[in-house]
C-alpha positions in Angstrom: 29.2 18.2 -22.8 28.7 14.6 -23.9 26.4 14.0 -26.9 25.9 10.4 -25.8 22.2 9.5 -26.4 20.1 9.3 -23.2 20.3 6.0 -21.4 23.0 4.5 -23.7 26.4 2.9 -23.1 29.1 3.4 -25.8 30.6 0.0 -26.7 34.1 -1.2 -27.3 34.1 -0.4 -31.0 33.4 3.3 -30.1 30.7 3.3 -32.7 27.7 1.4 -31.4 25.7 1.6 -28.2 23.9 -0.6 -25.7 20.7 0.2 -23.8 19.1 -1.6 -20.8 15.3 -1.2 -20.8 13.7 -1.4 -17.3 12.2 -4.7 -16.5 11.0 -4.3 -12.9 11.8 -7.4 -10.8 12.5 -9.2 -14.1 8.8 -9.3 -15.0 7.9 -9.3 -18.7 4.5 -9.2 -20.5 3.6 -10.9 -23.8 3.0 -7.4 -25.2 6.5 -6.2 -24.3 8.1 -9.4 -25.6 6.3 -9.0 -28.9 7.3 -5.3 -29.2 10.9 -6.2 -28.2 11.1 -8.8 -31.0 9.7 -6.4 -33.5 12.2 -3.7 -32.5 15.2 -6.1 -32.6 14.3 -7.2 -36.1 13.5 -3.7 -37.4 16.7 -2.1 -36.2 18.9 -5.2 -36.8 20.1 -5.2 -33.2 22.8 -8.0 -33.1 22.7 -8.9 -29.4 19.8 -9.2 -27.0 21.0 -10.5 -23.6 19.5 -11.2 -20.2 21.8 -9.7 -17.6 22.8 -11.0 -14.2 20.4 -8.4 -12.6 17.3 -9.7 -14.4 17.5 -7.0 -17.0 17.6 -7.0 -20.8 20.6 -5.5 -22.7 20.2 -4.5 -26.3 23.7 -4.3 -27.7 25.0 -2.9 -31.0 22.6 -0.1 -31.7 23.4 2.7 -34.1 23.5 6.1 -32.4 20.7 7.6 -34.6 18.4 4.6 -33.8 18.5 4.9 -30.0 15.7 7.5 -29.4 13.5 5.7 -31.9 14.1 2.3 -30.1 13.2 3.8 -26.7 10.0 5.3 -28.2 8.9 2.1 -29.9 9.6 -0.1 -26.9 7.3 2.2 -24.9 9.4 1.8 -21.6 11.0 4.4 -19.4 14.7 5.0 -20.3 16.8 2.5 -18.4 19.7 3.9 -16.4 22.5 1.4 -16.7 25.5 3.5 -15.7 24.1 6.5 -13.8 24.1 7.2 -10.1 20.7 5.7 -9.2 18.8 2.5 -8.6 20.0 0.1 -11.3 17.7 -2.8 -10.5 15.7 -4.7 -8.0 16.3 -8.4 -8.5 13.6 -10.7 -7.2 12.9 -14.4 -7.3 9.4 -15.8 -7.9 8.8 -16.2 -4.1 5.6 -17.6 -2.7 3.6 -16.6 -5.8 4.7 -19.9 -7.5 7.8 -21.4 -5.9 7.3 -24.4 -3.6 10.1 -23.0 -1.3 8.8 -19.5 -1.2 7.6 -18.2 2.2 7.3 -14.4 1.4 6.1 -12.4 -1.5 9.4 -11.4 -3.1 7.9 -10.3 -6.4 5.4 -8.0 -4.6 8.2 -6.6 -2.4 10.6 -6.2 -5.4 8.0 -4.3 -7.4 7.2 -2.0 -4.5 10.9 -1.2 -3.9 11.4 -0.5 -7.6 8.5 1.9 -7.6 9.8 3.7 -4.6 13.4 4.3 -5.7 13.4 4.4 -9.5 14.5 7.9 -10.6 15.9 8.8 -7.1 19.5 10.2 -7.2 22.0 8.1 -5.3 25.7 8.6 -4.5 26.5 5.7 -6.8 24.6 2.8 -8.4 22.3 0.9 -6.1 21.4 -2.8 -6.5 18.7 -4.6 -4.5 18.1 -8.3 -4.1 14.8 -9.7 -2.8 14.4 -13.5 -2.1 11.3 -15.2 -0.9 13.1 -17.8 1.2 16.5 -18.4 2.9 17.9 -20.0 -0.3 18.6 -16.4 -1.3 18.4 -17.0 -5.1 18.3 -13.2 -5.6 21.7 -12.9 -3.9 20.6 -10.3 -1.3 23.7 -10.8 0.8 25.9 -9.5 -2.0 23.7 -6.6 -3.0 23.7 -3.0 -1.6 20.4 -3.9 0.1 19.1 -7.4 0.5 15.8 -8.8 1.7 15.5 -12.5 2.5 12.2 -14.1 3.4 11.7 -16.5 6.3 8.4 -17.8 7.8 9.0 -15.5 10.7 9.4 -12.4 8.5 12.0 -10.5 6.5 15.8 -10.3 7.1 17.3 -7.0 5.9 21.0 -7.0 5.0 23.0 -3.9 4.1 26.4 -3.3 2.4 26.8 -6.4 0.3 28.9 -6.3 -2.9 29.8 -9.0 -5.5 32.3 -6.9 -7.4 36.1 -6.8 -7.4 36.1 -6.2 -3.6 33.3 -8.6 -2.5 31.6 -8.1 0.8 28.8 -10.0 2.6 26.1 -7.6 3.7 25.5 -7.1 7.4 22.2 -8.2 8.8 20.5 -5.1 10.2 17.2 -6.6 11.3 15.3 -9.9 11.3 11.7 -11.1 11.6 10.2 -7.9 10.1 6.7 -7.6 8.7 6.5 -6.4 5.1 5.5 -2.9 6.2 8.4 -2.7 8.7 10.9 -4.1 6.2 9.9 -1.4 3.7 10.1 1.3 6.3 13.6 0.1 7.3 14.8 0.0 3.7 13.5 3.6 3.3 15.8 4.6 6.2 18.7 2.7 4.8 18.4 4.3 1.4 18.1 7.8 3.0 21.2 7.0 5.2 23.1 6.2 2.1 21.9 9.3 0.3 23.0 11.5 3.2 26.3 9.8 4.1 27.7 8.1 0.9 30.4 9.9 -1.0 30.0 10.4 -4.8 30.6 7.1 -6.6 31.0 5.3 -3.2 29.0 2.1 -3.1 27.1 1.1 0.0 29.7 -1.6 0.9 32.5 0.9 0.9 30.5 3.4 2.9 29.8 0.7 5.5 33.5 -0.2 5.6 34.3 3.5 6.2 31.7 4.3 8.8 31.0 0.9 10.4 27.7 -1.0 10.5 27.1 0.0 14.1 27.0 3.7 13.1 24.3 2.8 10.5 22.3 0.8 13.1 22.4 3.6 15.6 20.8 5.9 13.1 18.2 3.7 11.4 17.0 1.4 14.2 
């Protein structure tokens, strides 16, 4: 049984660890930023990095400090390597962006709330963009939502890794409520049909997007 501290990733030196605190939809408060700075200084954490998925990585922690850091940050333990939702990436959307036509931040926070802590066959990444510019890269995420004036596009099975795949469009012109309901069905389909450590893209390659559509639509 591993004695690796909860929510940590052993680093290349085999001595220090990284953790990835949850930052839902990439949103940060002044209070969290102040606490983060205090913790980084107190525990002499050498690297604090924004990741590609709108998360924060604290790198170079000593093993004995990890539980104390989680406690002082006051956040849920981030799951950066487990078989679960890793992140929901969301652009500013129509809250502030002049190009935004849908509420991507609201959608991203809702999806984060629905799926955080839910077991998955492998890691799950979601991208939500408030306009067709697709700044949150939904077409190369396991599940992608792209906003248009006529409603949401939902894409499925994207991947930006070593075997990249453009996600298949499952539905278009959906209301926010209908888009969330469809994402619920797509997540459940993955949970029921994905093999252990098989990403959504590989499951869709194996089963075919038409089989997915026949079940969820």
